[in-house]
N, C-alpha and C positions, 0 to 999 in steps of 0.2 A: 131867744128869737132875735133875729137881726131886724131892726126897724128902719135903719137908714140905709143909704147906698153902700155897695160893696166896692172895694178897690182891689184890682188884680194887677200885680206887678211882676212880669216876666218878660224876658228879652226875646223869647221864642213865640211867634205869632201863633203857632198851632196850638201850644199849651195855653196861651192866653186866651185865645179865642174859643177854645174848647171848654175851658172853665166858665168863661162868660156865657156862652151858649146854654150850659146845663143850669147855671144859676138863673139866667133869665127865663128859661123855660120853667123854673120852679117859682117864678113871681118875683124875684129879686131885681132891684134896680142896680145895674153894674156899669162901673166906669174902669177902663183899663189904662195902664201905663207900660211902655216898653223899656223904661230906664229909671234907676233910682232917682236921678235928678227931676225927671218928669213926675214921678210919684210924690217927690218932696214939694214941688210947686203945687200939686193938687191938694195935698193935705194942708197946706198953708191957707189955701182959699175955700176948702170945703171940708164939711165934716162927714166922716165914714164911720159906719158902725163896725165894720170888719174889714181888714186888709189881709189879703192873701199874697205872700211874697215869696218868690224865688230866692233862696239864701245865696245862690251863686250868680249874682248879677255883675255885668261888667262895670267897671268904675268903682262905684261905692257898693260895698258888699251888702247883701240883703240884711244880714244881722244888724249892721250898723244903721240901715234904714229903719228897721223896726224900733231900735233904741231911741232914734231921733224922734220917731213919731210918737212913741210912748211919752217922751220928754215934753213934745209940743201938745199932744192930745191924749191925755192918759185913759180917757174913756174909751179909746178905740181898741177894739179886740183884734188879735191877729193870729193868723195861721201861717206857719213857715213850710214851705214845700222844697224839695231838692230832687232833682233827677238821679243824682248820684250821691246818695247819703254816704257818710262814713262815720267811724266811731269819734274820730276828732271833731267833726262838724257837730254831732250830736252833743259832745261834751261842752262844746262852746255855747 
């Protein structure tokens, strides 16, 4: 069970806000970020129980963000999402 806030990281507003809406309706506290840089700043200043991250973020790739967060705050659980998954992305 997720006990703390959830961070959603996706550059697409419709995706980010849709997921946020669903989770808020389910009773979760939700924070959103539209870039990997913004997400990194948020993680440095706040604890999240769960991060939902788009793997194809502009700038710093979502997978790299997940690795950085895991190094900073290993207790944070994560879910990776991708609009256009591929075998190579899954292997990575």
